[in-house]
N, C-alpha and C positions, 0 to 999 in steps of 0.2 A: 504494500500500500504506500503510495506517495502522496502525501498531503503537501500541497504547494502553498507558498505565501500568496495571500490575496492583496492586490493593490488597493490602496485607500484613496479616499477623496483628496484631491490636490495633486496626485501623481499625473503627469502629462499624458501617459498612455490611455487614461480613461477619457480623455477629451478628443482623441483622434477618431475621425471617421475612417473606418477600416475598409480597405479595398477588397473586392471579391478574390477568393483564393482559387488556384487551379487544383481541382480535386485530385488529378493524377499525381501531382507533385506532393500533395498532402497525404495521400493514401498510405504510403509506407509507415509513416509515424503516427497515423491516426489511432490505431488500437491502443497503444500505450498512452497517448495524449488523452484520449477519452476516459480511460481508466483513471488516470491521475486527476482529471477534472471532476469525475464522479466522486472519487475518494475525498477530494478537497471540499466539494460542495456538501456531501453528506456529513463530513466531520464537523461542520458548523451549522448543520440542520437547515441548509439552504434548499431552495426550490430550483434555482438556476444559476449558471455560471457562464459568463462570456470569456472568450480567450484573453481579451485585454485585461480582465480582472486577475489574470495570472501573469500579466506582463507581455503577452504575445500579440503581435500584429496580424492576427488571423480573423477573418470574418466567420467565426464559428462559436457556437454556444451549445451547452447541454441544459436540458430541462428535466427535472426529476420530480414528477408528481407523486405525492404520497399515496400509498395503497389504501384501500378501503379499511382494512384492519391494520392494527399497529405493527404486526409482524409481516405484513405483505410487502414484497419488494416494490420500490418505486417504479412507475412507468417512465421510461427514458425516451426523450426526444433529442436527437442530434440534428441541429440545424446549421447547415453550411450555406453561406451566401443568402441568408434569409431576406425576404422583402415582404412587407405587409402590403397586400394589394386591395384590401377592402376593410373598412371599419364600420360598425353599426352600433347604435346605442351609446349610452354614456353612464358612468357610475362613479361617484366619489367614494373612495375606499382607502383605508389605511394601508401604507406600503412601507417596506424597509428594503435595505440593500446590504449585501455582504461587504461592499466597499465603503459603506458609511455605517459601521457597526454601532448599534445602540440607538439609532435614530429611526423613528417612525413618524410618518406624516401623511395627511390626506392628499390623494392625488386623483385627478379625473382620468379615467381610462375608458376606452371602448369596451362594451360588454361582449362583443362578438367580432372576431377578426378572421380574415382569410390570409394565409401566409403561403408564399412560394419559397421553397428551399431545396437543397440537395441533402439527402439522408447519408448515413455513414457508409452505405454501399455505393454511393455515387449516383443514386437514382433521383430524378426530379420528383418533387412531391408538392401537392397543394393541399393544405389542411385548413378546414374551418374549425374554429375553436370558440368556446364560451367559458365563462367562469374563470377559475384559477388558471387554466391553460391559456386562455386569451390574455389574461393579465401578464403571465410569464412570458409569452411570446413578445408582447409589447415591451416589457421591461428589458429583455435580452437584446431585442433589435435596437432599442434605444442605446444600450451600451455599445453595440457595434457601430452606431452612428455618432458616438462621442457624447451622448447625453446621459444624465443621471436623473433619477426620480426627483431629486430636490429641485431640478430645473422646472418641474411641472407643478410645484406647490403654488397655491394662490399667492399672488404678489403681496397681499397684506400679511401673509405668514412668513415671508422670506426673512425678515430681520430676526424673528425668533428662531428660525431654522439655522441661520448663520451663527447665531449666538450658541445654540445647542451644539453645532458641529465644533466650534472652537473649544467648548468645554470637553466634549467627548474625545477630541484628538489627543489629549494628554494621556489617555489610556490605550491608544492604538500602538501596536508594535509594527 
């Protein structure tokens, strides 16, 4: 098991819009990379992890939806070069991020999305998602576009969010 260091708010790699990757070039290292990303995400009880959250300039993320029962394995989605092609509905809901540990804030997200991506076998996929999966797709695609959930907070709440981040940073490693 390889648990990797997660990049934190303020590190430049989190603000880069990542370019699409060539699947054939990525394929040889993909199995180990995905295992390391999954181990890292699960070690901190996360739902998703984008490659730039472990310092890599790859347009790749994993999403691990919790199983129905506590001992069920998570359902894993590997999204390479994802693109949200349709959004429907809107909901304000609390959200957090592994790169901003300890902070939770209300964010508006679409309730239903359609995403195009390449899976871990190199096959093109189109997936319509609702609920937690829709939220996770949006959160991870935002990471790959250089955005963080704190960017989506209501402008009236941003001063409080910035103050909270400043206080939390003292405890980040």
